[in-house]
C-alpha positions in Angstrom: 37.9 18.0 -177.7 37.8 16.3 -181.1 36.2 18.4 -183.7 33.0 16.9 -185.2 31.5 19.3 -187.8 28.1 17.4 -188.2 28.5 17.0 -192.0 25.9 14.4 -192.3 23.3 16.0 -190.0 24.1 19.6 -190.4 24.1 20.0 -186.7 26.8 22.0 -184.7 27.8 18.9 -182.8 30.8 20.6 -181.0 28.5 23.2 -179.5 25.9 20.6 -178.5 28.5 18.4 -176.7 30.1 21.4 -175.0 26.7 22.6 -173.7 25.8 19.1 -172.5 29.1 18.7 -170.7 28.7 22.1 -169.1 25.2 21.3 -168.0 26.5 18.1 -166.4 29.7 19.5 -164.8 29.7 23.3 -164.3 27.4 23.3 -161.3 29.2 20.5 -159.6 32.6 22.1 -160.3 31.5 25.5 -159.0 30.0 23.9 -155.9 33.2 22.1 -155.1 35.4 25.1 -156.0 33.3 27.3 -153.7 33.5 24.7 -150.9 37.3 24.6 -151.3 37.6 28.4 -151.3 35.4 28.7 -148.2 37.5 26.1 -146.4 40.7 27.8 -147.4 39.3 31.0 -145.9 38.6 29.1 -142.7 42.2 27.8 -142.6 43.5 31.3 -143.0 41.2 32.7 -140.3 42.3 30.0 -137.8 45.9 30.8 -138.6 45.3 34.4 -137.8 43.4 33.5 -134.7 46.3 31.3 -133.5 48.7 34.1 -134.1 46.7 36.6 -132.0 46.2 34.0 -129.3 50.0 33.4 -129.2 50.6 37.1 -128.9 48.1 37.3 -126.1 49.8 34.3 -124.3 53.1 36.2 -124.5 51.6 39.1 -122.6 50.6 36.7 -119.8 54.2 35.5 -119.3 55.1 38.4 -117.0 51.8 38.6 -115.2 51.6 34.9 -114.2 54.9 35.1 -112.2 54.7 36.6 -108.7 58.4 37.3 -108.7 58.0 39.8 -111.6 55.7 41.9 -109.4 58.4 42.1 -106.8 61.0 43.5 -109.2 62.8 46.6 -108.2 64.6 49.6 -109.8 68.0 50.3 -108.4 69.4 53.7 -109.1 73.0 54.8 -108.3 73.5 58.5 -107.7 76.8 58.3 -109.5 77.2 55.4 -112.0 80.9 56.1 -112.5 81.5 55.1 -108.9 79.1 52.1 -108.6 76.1 50.4 -110.2 73.6 48.0 -108.6 71.4 45.2 -109.8 68.8 43.0 -108.1 69.9 39.4 -107.6 66.6 37.8 -106.5 63.6 38.1 -104.4 61.9 41.1 -103.0 64.1 44.1 -101.8 62.6 46.5 -99.3 62.5 50.0 -100.8 64.9 52.5 -99.4 67.8 54.8 -99.9 71.3 53.7 -98.9 74.5 55.8 -98.6 77.4 54.1 -100.3 81.1 55.0 -99.9 83.7 53.2 -102.0 87.0 53.4 -100.2 89.2 50.6 -101.7 89.1 48.3 -104.6 89.8 44.7 -104.2 93.2 43.8 -105.7 95.0 40.6 -106.7 98.2 39.5 -105.1 101.3 39.9 -107.2 104.9 38.7 -106.5 108.2 39.0 -108.4 111.5 37.1 -108.3 114.9 38.7 -108.3 116.6 39.2 -111.7 118.0 36.4 -113.8 120.3 36.8 -116.9 117.5 35.7 -119.2 114.6 33.3 -119.4 116.9 30.4 -120.2 118.8 30.7 -117.0 118.9 27.5 -115.0 117.2 28.1 -111.6 117.3 24.7 -109.9 115.2 21.6 -109.3 112.8 20.4 -106.6 109.1 20.9 -105.9 107.2 24.2 -105.6 104.0 24.1 -103.5 101.9 27.1 -104.5 99.0 28.3 -102.5 96.2 30.6 -103.6 94.5 31.2 -100.2 94.0 27.7 -98.7 94.0 25.9 -102.0 97.4 24.6 -103.3 99.0 22.7 -106.1 102.5 21.1 -106.6 104.8 21.9 -109.5 107.7 19.5 -110.0 110.8 21.1 -111.5 113.5 18.7 -112.9 116.2 18.8 -115.6 113.5 19.2 -118.3 112.0 22.5 -117.0 114.6 24.0 -114.6 115.0 27.3 -116.4 113.0 30.4 -115.6 110.9 29.9 -118.8 110.5 26.2 -117.9 109.2 27.1 -114.4 106.8 29.6 -115.9 105.4 27.0 -118.3 105.2 24.4 -115.6 103.1 26.7 -113.4 100.8 27.8 -116.1 100.3 24.3 -117.5 99.6 22.6 -114.2 96.3 20.8 -114.5 95.4 21.4 -110.9 96.5 25.0 -110.9 94.3 26.7 -108.3 94.5 30.2 -109.8 98.0 31.5 -110.1 99.5 32.8 -113.4 103.2 33.2 -114.2 104.7 35.8 -116.6 108.3 36.7 -117.5 109.2 40.4 -117.8 112.5 41.7 -119.2 113.6 44.9 -117.5 116.6 47.1 -117.1 119.2 45.7 -114.8 120.6 49.1 -113.7 124.0 48.6 -115.3 123.1 49.0 -119.0 121.7 45.7 -119.7 118.5 43.7 -119.1 117.4 40.9 -116.8 114.5 38.6 -116.6 112.1 38.3 -113.7 109.2 36.0 -113.1 105.9 37.6 -111.9 103.4 35.5 -110.1 99.8 36.8 -110.1 96.7 35.6 -108.3 93.8 35.2 -110.8 91.4 36.3 -108.1 91.3 39.4 -106.0 91.1 39.7 -102.2 93.0 38.6 -99.2 91.5 35.1 -99.3 93.5 34.6 -102.5 96.9 35.7 -101.4 99.8 33.7 -102.7 102.1 31.5 -100.5 105.0 29.4 -101.9 106.9 26.8 -100.1 109.8 24.9 -101.6 111.4 21.4 -101.4 114.7 22.3 -102.9 117.1 19.7 -104.3 120.0 21.6 -102.7 118.4 20.7 -99.3 118.1 24.4 -98.3 114.4 25.4 -98.9 114.5 29.1 -97.9 117.7 30.6 -99.1 118.1 32.7 -102.3 119.9 30.1 -104.4 118.4 27.3 -106.4 114.6 26.7 -106.5 114.3 28.3 -103.0 114.6 31.6 -104.7 110.8 31.3 -105.1 110.1 30.9 -101.3 107.4 33.2 -100.0 105.6 32.5 -96.7 104.6 35.4 -94.5 103.2 33.1 -91.9 106.8 32.3 -90.8 108.1 35.4 -89.3 111.6 33.9 -88.7 112.4 33.3 -92.4 112.7 36.1 -94.9 110.8 35.8 -98.1 112.8 35.6 -101.4 110.1 37.1 -103.6 109.2 40.8 -103.6 105.5 41.8 -103.2 104.6 44.3 -105.9 100.9 44.3 -105.2 99.2 43.3 -102.0 96.1 41.1 -101.8 93.4 43.6 -100.8 89.7 43.2 -100.2 87.3 45.8 -101.5 86.2 48.1 -98.7 82.9 50.0 -98.9 80.7 51.6 -96.3 76.9 51.2 -96.4 75.2 53.7 -94.2 78.4 54.0 -92.3 78.9 50.3 -91.8 82.1 48.7 -93.2 81.7 45.9 -95.7 84.6 43.8 -97.1 84.5 41.8 -100.3 87.1 39.6 -102.0 86.0 41.1 -105.3 84.8 44.4 -106.7 81.3 42.8 -107.0 79.7 43.1 -103.6 76.8 40.5 -103.3 74.0 40.7 -100.8 75.6 43.2 -98.4 72.2 44.7 -99.0 69.9 41.6 -99.2 69.1 40.8 -102.8 71.4 43.5 -104.3 74.7 43.2 -106.2 76.9 46.3 -106.1 79.5 46.6 -108.8 82.4 48.9 -107.8 83.8 51.1 -110.6 85.9 53.8 -109.0 87.4 54.4 -105.6 86.2 57.7 -104.0 87.0 57.6 -100.3 85.4 60.3 -98.2 82.3 60.7 -100.5 79.0 59.0 -100.3 76.5 58.4 -103.0 72.9 57.3 -102.7 71.5 54.0 -103.9 67.8 54.2 -104.3 65.8 50.9 -104.2 62.2 51.2 -105.3 59.4 48.9 -106.5 59.4 48.7 -110.3 55.8 49.8 -110.7 56.2 51.1 -114.2 57.2 47.7 -115.6 54.2 46.1 -113.8 51.9 48.8 -115.2 53.3 48.5 -118.7 52.7 44.7 -118.7 49.1 45.1 -117.5 48.6 47.6 -120.3 50.1 45.2 -122.8 47.8 42.5 -121.5 44.7 44.6 -122.1 45.9 45.8 -125.5 46.6 42.3 -126.8 43.3 41.0 -125.3 41.4 43.8 -127.1 43.2 42.9 -130.4 42.1 39.2 -129.9 38.5 40.1 -129.0 38.1 42.5 -131.9 39.4 39.8 -134.3 37.0 37.2 -133.0 34.2 39.7 -133.3 35.1 40.4 -136.9 35.3 36.7 -138.0 32.0 35.7 -136.3 29.8 38.6 -137.2 26.7 38.7 -139.3 25.6 41.8 -141.3 21.8 41.9 -141.4 21.9 44.7 -143.9 23.8 42.7 -146.5 23.0 39.2 -145.3 26.7 38.4 -145.3 28.2 36.1 -142.7 31.8 36.2 -141.6 34.1 33.3 -142.2 33.8 31.7 -138.7 30.2 32.6 -137.9 28.8 29.6 -136.0 32.1 27.9 -135.5 32.1 26.0 -132.2 35.9 26.2 -131.6 35.9 30.0 -131.9 32.8 30.3 -129.8 34.4 28.1 -127.1 37.6 30.2 -127.1 35.6 33.4 -126.8 33.4 32.1 -124.0 36.2 30.6 -121.9 38.4 33.7 -122.1 35.5 36.2 -121.4 34.3 34.1 -118.5 37.8 34.1 -117.0 38.1 37.8 -117.4 34.8 38.5 -115.7 35.0 35.9 -112.8 36.3 36.7 -109.4 39.6 35.0 -108.4 39.1 32.5 -105.6 41.6 31.4 -102.9 43.2 34.8 -102.3 42.8 37.0 -99.3 44.0 40.3 -100.8 42.0 43.5 -101.5 41.4 42.7 -105.2 39.5 39.7 -106.5 38.4 41.0 -109.9 39.9 43.1 -112.7 37.3 45.7 -112.0 38.9 46.2 -108.6 42.1 47.5 -110.2 40.3 49.7 -112.8 40.0 47.2 -115.7 36.4 47.2 -117.0 34.6 45.9 -120.1 33.2 47.8 -123.1 30.0 46.8 -124.8 31.9 44.9 -127.5 33.7 42.8 -125.0 37.0 44.7 -125.2 38.6 46.1 -122.0 39.5 49.6 -120.8 41.7 50.8 -118.0 41.1 53.5 -115.5 44.7 54.7 -115.1 44.1 56.4 -111.7 42.6 53.3 -110.2 45.3 51.0 -111.6 48.1 53.4 -110.4 46.7 53.5 -106.9 46.3 49.7 -106.7 49.9 49.1 -107.9 51.4 51.8 -105.7 49.6 50.9 -102.5 48.9 47.1 -102.7 51.2 45.6 -105.3 51.2 42.2 -103.5 47.4 42.1 -103.8 47.7 43.0 -107.5 50.2 40.2 -107.9 47.8 37.7 -106.3 45.0 38.8 -108.6 47.1 37.9 -111.7 49.7 35.3 -110.6 48.1 33.2 -107.9 47.1 29.6 -108.6 43.6 30.8 -109.7 44.8 34.2 -110.8 43.6 35.8 -114.0 46.9 35.4 -115.9 47.5 31.9 -114.6 44.1 30.6 -115.7 44.1 32.4 -119.0 47.5 31.0 -119.8 46.2 27.5 -119.1 43.2 28.1 -121.4 45.1 29.6 -124.3 47.9 27.0 -124.2 45.4 24.2 -124.9 44.6 26.0 -128.2 48.0 27.3 -129.4 50.3 24.5 -128.3 51.8 22.1 -130.9 49.1 19.6 -131.9 46.7 21.6 -129.7 43.0 22.3 -130.4 43.7 24.8 -133.2 46.2 22.6 -134.9 43.7 19.8 -134.8 41.0 22.1 -136.3 43.4 23.3 -139.0 44.5 19.7 -139.8 40.8 18.7 -140.2 40.2 21.6 -142.6 43.3 20.8 -144.7 42.0 17.2 -145.0 38.7 18.6 -146.2 40.6 20.6 -148.9 42.5 17.5 -150.0 39.2 15.6 -150.3 37.7 18.4 -152.4 40.7 18.4 -154.6 40.3 14.7 -155.1 36.6 15.2 -155.9 37.4 17.8 -158.5 40.0 15.6 -160.1 37.5 12.7 -160.2 34.8 15.0 -161.6 37.2 16.3 -164.3 38.0 12.7 -165.4 34.3 11.8 -165.4 33.5 14.9 -167.6 36.2 13.9 -170.0 34.7 10.4 -170.3 31.2 11.9 -170.6 32.4 14.2 -173.4 34.1 11.3 -175.3 30.9 9.2 -175.0 28.7 12.0 -176.4 31.1 12.7 -179.2 31.1 9.0 -180.1 27.3 8.9 -180.0 26.8 12.0 -182.1 29.5 10.9 -184.6 27.5 7.6 -185.0 24.3 9.6 -185.4 25.9 11.9 -187.9 27.2 9.0 -190.0 23.8 7.3 -189.9 22.1 10.5 -191.1 24.7 10.9 -193.8 23.9 7.4 -195.0 20.2 7.9 -194.9 20.6 11.1 -196.8 22.6 9.3 -199.4 19.9 6.5 -199.7 17.2 9.2 -200.0 19.0 10.9 -202.8 19.5 7.6 -204.7 15.8 6.6 -204.3 14.7 10.1 -205.4 16.9 9.8 -208.5 15.4 6.3 -209.3 11.8 7.6 -208.9 12.6 10.5 -211.1 14.0 8.2 -213.8 10.9 6.0 -213.7 8.7 9.0 -214.0 10.6 10.3 -217.0 10.2 6.9 -218.8 6.5 6.8 -218.1 6.2 10.4 -219.4 7.8 9.5 -222.7 5.6 6.5 -223.2 
């Protein structure tokens, strides 16, 4: 502010202007600042409400799926021999005796010895089978060595699951020799290797040329040229004394809905596999649902309360959005579920009741009995089309989803804050202009008073001179 001392008038113009500007603007500024602060508190409260609603929605995820109520625990008596997991669907509880007699193994063949990997073998076409699937490998002057054949097999774009490797081994006479090993990529008898040859030397089954790779056990009249170093074997297990074969060491659905992973052969010994309903997980998720619901209700109670002793109102007291959320959720919690035929139609039926403040409490004995004895009915109570979790999830989602009701509410409040900020800026500019106007007016008044004072002094001096002349006369 420009300093105007009030020389002419003797008034403290700066103080007068400051007081007038304050009288004009302080109340308005305070009102707008308080409105902004209150609105910011509301934004913060709605953010916290959305966070608690989202957490509550997360606790509904398990309960709104009927499959989760059918989950099982599978316990192996010896996890070094086998483990088991649930694949899908409901598995009937029970105990199964498992014996692991044989692991599944992959077929492996080996050629006779060659001087080294650069030895020329021959040309023609290899047809390599892995079970009933096959692929052709053309061998010509560009790849007729042992290494070339290995690379041609491994690089075949239609390779159906056979890998080739060269090993360099002792030849028995003080030197080394190279052998090609062919391995099936998959275990089991269905993936056994067969090799037929179209040899350029016109003899497809002898030991010379490309026919040195011939191996076909289906033709009993022709000797194989490759040596089998590992037979294709299916896994063999016994479940309650019944034989089960598997192409791999992962046995799927021999027990409906169960995958058994074999880890060690132990023929002659049986180990129990116990299948039981996973009631602990169901119970834990119901407890989490109640806990998160109570956190939500307690928060909504706190932000909408009124303290008659102090006359203080909480930040969201009277807010329609918060009231609607509370009413919808509490109604869904209390109402009976329609359209189900099970034993339980309300939360009270499974031991979940309300406290006076709207929070919930669990009677553990009642809940345990309901889950242990009628888990399908508990599932229907929560996860059916009109189930508690299903309906609550639908209600909560409308508020917490992107651009949902709470986002709309928050966006509206943020717009209000922006408007208040604009009003405060406009008020500040208005007060600056008002101050400048007052200073100009008071400056003019001070100059006028100074001029009048000067005229008054001059006239006084003149009258005094006239009086003195008259007195001398």
